[in-house]
N, C-alpha and C positions, 0 to 999 in steps of 0.2 A: 251159212245157210247153204243153202237151198239144195237139198238133194232130191231131184225129181225121181218119181217112181214109175210114172206111166207117160210116155215110154221111158224106160230106164236109160240114162245116158251111159255111154261107155266110160267107165271110170278112168261131193258138196261139204300230302294232300296236294292237290293239283292246281295249277293254272297253266295251261299250255296254249298260249296264243299261237295259232297255227300259222307260223311265219311264212312257210312256202306258199300256202294257198292265199293268204292275205296279201302277200307281196304281188301275186299275179292279178289281184283285184284292187290294188291300192288306188289306181287312177279312177276306177269306177266309184270307189268309196268316197274319194275326195269330191268328185262331182256330186254324188248324192248328198254329201254333207253341206255343200256350199251353193250349188246352183238352183235356181227356181224352176227346174224342169218338172213336168208332170210326174206323178208317181209312176214308177216302172219296176218290173221284176228285176232283181239283181241275182248274183250268184258269186261263188268263190272260185270260179275258173275251172270247175271239173270238166274234163274233156267229154265224158259220157253224158253228164247231166248239167248243161251249162247254167241253168237257173237254180240249181240246188244249193242250199246253204246261203248265208248272207255275210257280207263283209262288215267290218266296223265294230264288232263286239265278239266276246267269248263267253258262252254260257257256262256258269258255274253250277247251277242247280235248277231242276224243274220240280214244281209241286203240282200234281195233277189230281183233280177231284172229279169223279164221274158218278152220276146218279142214274142207275139202270131202271127203266120204267116197268120192267116185268115182261117185256116183249122185245125180241131182237130185230123187229122191223120198224121201230120208231126211234127217233134221235134221243140220245142221252143228254141231259143237262150237264154242263161241265164248266169248270174254272181251271185255267192254266196260269200258274204264276212262274215267271222266269226271272232268276237273278243272274245278272251278267256284268262283265267288266268291259267298258268300251275301249277300243284301240284308236278311235278317231272321233272327232266332234261330229255328232249326229243331229241333223235337223229332222231327218226322217229315219225310222227304224223299220227295216223289212223283216218280216217273219214268214216262214213257209206255212201256208194253211190254205187248203183247197176244198174241204168237204165239211161244211157246217155253217151255221148262221152266227155272226158275231153280234152280241148285244151291247157290249161296252168294252172300252180299253182304258186302263190307267197306266201312267208312267210315273213312278215314284210317288204314288198316292194321288196324283192329280189327273182329272179327266183328259183324255187325248182323243183327237179325231183320227179316223181311219178310213181306208178305202181299199178296194181290191185292185191288183195288177197282175194278170195272169194267175199263177198259183201262189202269189205273195199276198199277205196282208200288210199294207203299208200304213204305219202308225206315225202320226205327227204329234209330238208332245207340245205342251204349252211353251216350254223353253227348250232350246237345244241342249242335248246332253254332252258335256265336255269330255274330251279324251281322257282316259285314265280314271273314269268315274264308275262307281258302283251304280247299277241301274236295275230297278225292279219293274217288270211289266206284268200286269194282271189282265187277262182276257176272259170275259164271261161269254160263253159260246155254247152251241150245241155240237155234238159229235154224232154224225150220221152213219149208221152201220150199213145203209143201203148204197151200193156202189152206183155212181153216175157213169154214163157212157164214157169210156176211155180212161176211167180211174180204177185201175186194178190194185188190189192190196188194201192194207189198213185193217179195219175190222173184218173178221171171218165169222159168218153166221153158222153156228153149230145147231144140232138138233135141240139143245136145251138152253142155248144162250149165245155167248160171244167169246172169241179169242182174238188175238192180233197176229198179223203177218205183215210187217212193215218194210220188209226188204224188197227192192233196194231203195226206192224213192217214194215211200208211202206213209211214213209216220205223220207227215203233215196232212194226211187225209183223216187223221184221228184227233190231233191236237196241234195248236200253233207251236212252232219250234224252229230251231236252226238245224234243218234236217240234212246234216252231212256227217259222215262217220268220223271226220277229223275233229269235230267239236263235241267231245265227250263231257258228260256232266253227271252230278249226283241226282238221284230221283227219289222223291217221296210220292207214293200213289195211294189215294183214298178211293174206295169204291163203295157206294151205298146201293144195296139191292134188297128187294122184298124178302121177307122170311121164307125159308125153304131153298134159297140160293146160297151158294158159296162163292166167294171171290178170292182169287189168289193173284199175286203180281210178282214182279222181279224183287229179289232181295229177301229180307227176313221180315216176319210179322212184327208190327209195332203197336198192336192193340186192336181191339174191336169194341165198338160201341153199339149195344143192342137196345132196340125199343120193341114195342109190341108188334109192329108191322114190318120193321126193316132192321138191317145191320149195316154198319159202316166199318169196313176193314181198312187198315193202313199197313203199308209195306214200305221199307226203305232199303236202298242199296248201300253197301259199304264200300263200293268201288265205282268209279265213274263208268258211264255207259253211253254208247251211241244211241241216238234216237231210233235207229232202225232195229234195235234189239229189245225195245220195250215190249212187255207182255202183260196182258190182263186177261184172266180167265173168269168168266161169270157163267155159272151153270149149276145144275143139281148134281153136285160133285161130292166125292169123298177125297180127303187128303190123307195119304198114307205116309208114315214117317219111319225112317230107319237111319242107321248110322254108317257113314263111310269112313275112309281112312282118316286117322288123326282126330276122330270124333266129329268129322264133318256132318252136319245135318243134311240128310237127303229126304226130300219130300216129293211125292208124286201126286198128280191131280188127275182123276179119272171118273167116268160115270159110275155112280154107286153100284149099279147093276152089274158092272163088268169086273168088280174087284177080284173075284176068284179066278176068272179066266185070264186076267192080265198079270196077276202076281208072279207067275213063273218067269215072266220077262223082266218085270220091274226089279226083282231081287238080284238080278245080274249087275245092276249099276255099280254098287260099291266095288266089286272086283274089277270092273272096267275102268273105274277111276284110278284104282291102284295100278293097273296095267299102264295107263297113260302117264301116271306120275313116275313110273319106272323109266319111261322114255324121255320125258321133257321136264320133269320137276313138279313141285307141289301144285296141286289144284289152285287156281288163282282167285277164287271167289269164296263167298261166305256160305253158300249152299248150292245144291244142284238137285235136279229132278226132271221128270218127264211129265208133260201135259198131254193127255190123250184126248184129242178132239174128235167128236162125232161129226165129222165133216169130210168132204172130198176136196182136198186142196191140190192133190197131185205132187206134193212135196212135203218135206220135213224142214224144220227151221230152228236154228241155234239161238233162239232168244235167250238173253243172258240169265243164267242160273235156273232157267226153266224152259227146256227145249220143247218145241211144239212138234207133236207127232200125230199122224192120222191113226185113229184106232184100227183101221183096216190093215195096216202094215202087220199087226200082231195077230190078226184073226183070219187073214187070208191064207189058206193052206198051201197055195201055190208057191209062196215064198219059202225057200229053204231056211232052216234054222240059222245056219252060218251067215246067210245073207242079211237076215234081220238083225243079228247081233253086230255085224259089221256096220250097218247103217246107224245103229245106236252109238257106236264108237265114232262114226263120222261126225255126228252132231256134238257128241261129247268133246271131241278134239277141237272143235271150233271154240270152245270156251277159252282155250289157250290162243288159237290161231283164228283171229277174226273178231273175238269179243274182248279178251284182255289186250291183245295186240290188234288194234283195228287198222284197216287200210287207210292210208292218208288220202288217197283218191280212189274212185271206183275203178280206175285202170289197174290198181294194185290188188284187185279181187282174187287174182291167181294165188296170192299169198294165203288167202282164206281157204279157198276151195282146193287148191293143189295140196296143201298140207292135210286138210281133212280127208281127202281122197287117199293120200299117202298112208295115213294111220289106219284108215279103213282097210286098205289092202294089206298092210303089215299085220294087222290083227287077224285078218282072214288067213294069212300065211302061217302065223304062229299058232293059232287056235283051231283052224279048220284044215290045215295042210293044203291051202290054195296058193301055189307058188307065185311070189311076186314077179319073178322073171317072166313067167308065161303071160301074166297080165300086161306087163310092160312091153313085151314083144308084140302083143296084139295091139296095144296102144300105138306103138311105133308104126305099125303098118297103116293105121288110120290117121296118123298125126298130120300128114300133109293135107288131107281132106278137111280135117278140123281147122287147120290154119286158113285154108282157102275160104271156108264157110264162115268162120267166126273171128278171124285174125289170129296173130300169134298170142301166146299166153299173157304177156304183159302189155299188149296193145290191142285189146279186144274191140271188135266192132261195136258200134252203138246199138241201143235197143231198137227193136221194131216199133213202129208207131202204135201207141196204145198198149204196148206189152213191155213194161219196164223190166220185168224179170227175164226178158229174153237175152240179157247179157250173160246169163248163166248157161253157157253152151259147153259142149265137151272139151273145147280148147282150154277152159279154165278149170276143168276137173281132171280127167285123166291126162289131158295134154300138159297141164302144169305139173301133175305128179310125175309124168315122164321126164320133165326137166329136172325135178328133184332126184329121180333115179340116176339120171346122167351125172348130176353133181356128186352123188355118192360114189359113182363109178370113177369120177375124175379125181376126187380128193381123198377117197378111202372112207370106210365105214366109221372109224374112230373119230376122224375130223368132222364128218357129217353129223354124227350124234352129238358131238360137243357144240357144233354150230346151232343145232336145234334147241338145245337146252339154254344156250347163251341168248339166243334170239328171244325166247319166251321170257327170260329173266330181265334182260336189259330194257326191253320195251314194254314191260308189264304196265297195265293201266294207261297206255298211251296209244299213239297212232304212228305207224311207220310205213315207209315206202319201199318200192322195189330197189331204189338206189341204196337205201339203208341196208337191205339184205345183201346186196352185192358187196358193199363195203365190209360188212361183218364177215361174210364168207371169205373174202380175200384176206382179212386179218387173221381168221382162224387157220386158213390154209397156208398163211405166210407167203402168199404170192398173188399177183394181180389176176383176178378172174373176170375182169370186165369184158374181155373178148369172148370168153366162154359164154357168159350170160347174154351178151349182145346177140349171139347166134341163137341160143336156145330160147330166149324170151321175146326177141323182136324179129327174128328171121322169117322170111316168107316160106322157106323150106326147112324141114327138120334136119339138123346137123347129124353127122355120123355119131353113133352111140359108142362112147368109150368102152372098150372091152368087148364089144360085139360088132366088129366091122362087117359082118355078114347080114345084119338086120337091114331090111328094106321097107320103104314106105310106098304104099300103092299110090299111083297118080290119082289126083282128086276125081277125074272123070271116070275112073275105074270103080268107084264106090258110089253107086247111085243112092240118093237119099241122105247123104251125109250132110 
């Protein structure tokens, strides 16, 4: 995600028990499993979001069913079914869920009691669930599209329906889940809406059941997905189909009335995918496309296989053509960096946004003759200010109260891209390009950390780069730029408003 436009920042089959995170929370998990303490919110030890995610289990799949009432101001009826494998004996099961009313919960087909604790839904099954067990949790609930005070994200109300924007800490405002990017799972999504509406979600269509008054659409992913990347579009929409590289199905979702106006932009996607494949390898998912939302969000978002865009990005004449195309590539590149390879913790978000900004800038250089070096030199000047305001790229400061997306500051966009530029300068273009392709391949469909990137870069370069990365990713001040000893960074106080 998240590429903010106003104001534009200076340049956004498996079973993986998340050992690193679960290890950090193991004592909490054991207490939750054995002690008679009152229900309490838990977490997997994420530095930026301490109560996000839950220890003790690994989600394998979600089945989400939403019924849209025909207005985007009333709650949707919903059923969430979670299949998971336990890693500890659980007397209580914590789920992240904070915006909706729970009607009932079942664990393995038997009724379970439940209560709230902070932004957790705490479920107590009839019998404890043993470690190493398969577990199915079914929650009947509502999903409220109207934001409560201090709850940003989740459903986005559009002019004709709804879309989702769940980054960073907001999927649990839509459905109960283990809302951390390290716990990826397969998704099946069903949406029932009145006749005249079209529903589209992540993955490929898996059927539509039509009645006189409504239609139920079903979509399934073919690759695991983080909760923050879930997408559901409900609106009076048209779905356009075209073919990308290697026969890849490309589908775009847009307001029917805007089809002619937006087509010149949408038809660029197959070539952009081919360009990215030339840089980092085969596109990692089963489909791709753009969702054009009639809403003012202030950002675009790389929801998996169906990136969310503001319609206004493509209709506002003030935005240069090259800039709009580079933003399209920014979100597309996230499908490799951030979606296929997810961050293990939210402190690793620079791996998402730094890479997306890198390929955004590289595309602008190759296609619109906007030199990368000029952009990086400007970023270098501002970089100490970004570090002072938001922390170094791999140790970003926490979000502002009530503004979860405020972790997306310039330090993890152009500040992180600047670190990648320094890496290319340090190890050479050939090694850097080999590293990028290897990273996207080795960690495909998984989650990876900054330490993983440092280790792989050192292996590719055949030398220890830990000192280089320590300075560039964690230092208070920006290190000297390899190959450009004359580059200077302005003191933070000299750049007002940074």
